[in-house]
N, C-alpha and C positions, 0 to 999 in steps of 0.2 A: 139264577137268572138275574137277580138284583145286582150282583157284581158286574155282570156283562153290561146291563143298562147303565150303571154308574160309570163304568169305564168308557162306554161310548159317549156318555154325556160330557165327561171331562175332556176326552179327546176332541169332540166336536167343538167344545168351547175354546180350547186352545187353538185348534186349526182354523176355525171360522171367525171367531170374534177377535182374536189377536191381530190378524192381518188388517181387519177393518179399522180397529182402533189406531193402529200405527199409520196406515195409509191416509185415513181421514185426518189424523193429526198433522201429517206432513203437507196436506193439500193447501192450507191457507198460506204458509210461507212460500210455497212454490208459486201460488197464485200471485202473491205480491211481486215475486221476481218476474213473472210473465207480464204483469201489468206495468211494471217499472221499465221493462225493456221489450217492447213489442216485437223486436227482431230476434229475440231469444227463442229459437226453435226448440232447443233442449228443454226449456221450462215448459213449453206447451206439450211436448212429448211426455214429459214426466207427469204433467197434470192429467193427461189422457190415461196414462198407465195407473196412476193413483186412483182415478175415478173408476176405472175398470176393476181394479182390485176390490174397491168398496162394493161395487154392484155384484160381482161374482161371488165374493165371500158372504155378502148379505144373503144371497139366495141359498148358499150352502149352509148358512147359519140357522136355517129352519130346523136342522137336525138337533140343535141345542135344546130348544124347548120341548121338542118331541121326545128326545131321549130322557130329558129331565122329568117329563110327565110319566113316562114309562117307569123310571126309577122310583118316583114318588108313589105311584100306584102299587108297585111291587113291595114297597116298604109300608104301605098303608098309612101314609102321612098326608094325604091330600088336603085335610082340613087344618093342618098346623098353621099357625099365624105367620111364622117366618117364611113358610113356603108360599102362602097366599101373597105376602108382601113381595116376595121374589118374583112371582108371576106378574103382579101389577107393575113392578119396576122393569121387568123384561119387556112387557107390552109397551111401556112408555119408551124404552130405549129403541125398540123396533119402530115405533111411530116417529120418533125424532129422526132416525136414520132414513126411513122410507118417505116421510112426508116433508121433511125440512132439509136434511143434509144432501141427499142424492139430487133432488131437484135444484138446490142451490149450486151444487157442483156442475150440473148440466148447464145452467145459465152462465156460470163463470167460464166454463169451457167455450161456450158460444161467444162470450164477450172477448175472449183472447183470440178467437178466430176471425173476428171482425164481422160476424154474422149475427150479432146479438141485437136485441131491441135497444132502445135508448139507454144510455149509461145509468140513468136514474133507477132502472129496474134491475140492474146487475147487483147481485149480492156482494157486499164488501167482504174482503178477506177476514176482517175482524168478526163479522157476524157468523161466518162459517166456522171460525175458530171457536167462538162462544158455543155454538150449537154442538160442535164436536166435543168440547169440554163437558157439556151436559150429558151427551151420549156416553162418554167415557166414565163420568162420575156415576151414572146409573149402573153401568156394568160393574164398576168397582164395588158399589154397594151390594149388588146381587152376589158378587163373589164373596164378600165378607159374610153376608147372611148364609151362604152355602157352607161356609167354614164353621162359623160359631153356632149356627142353628139355635137361637135363643128359645128356651123352653122345650127343646127336642127331648123326647124320651126314647129315641131309637137306640141310644148307646153306641151308635156308629160314629 
């Protein structure tokens, strides 16, 4: 059963987290293009598509920690430090995405459609890029922890 849980965990991470990291990373540059040329309908369409990818795959991404917890439970490693650190970092990544990135993308989309609040409340592309970088760094760190598992005694 452990191999099934681990396979599902890795597949969920590849299928769910990968698209979010790519789409969120592309969003700021496309936002700059849309803000630079308000008549660029392609940029606005691309922004909407990138935001939708982020939202949909973020929802699908719940499978990553769930399958990860199932894997850890079947291996009996729930108390390992590297796993606890991974859980904390995963929680932080989810919070950055759900509380900071997705709402900032919502505001930015509204700003490109002309229905936004005053410009001072619109998130700058640089801020969204920074938040996305933090999100990506958190996931990269979790990935490294999953691979090197410092102090692991599972032998796997």
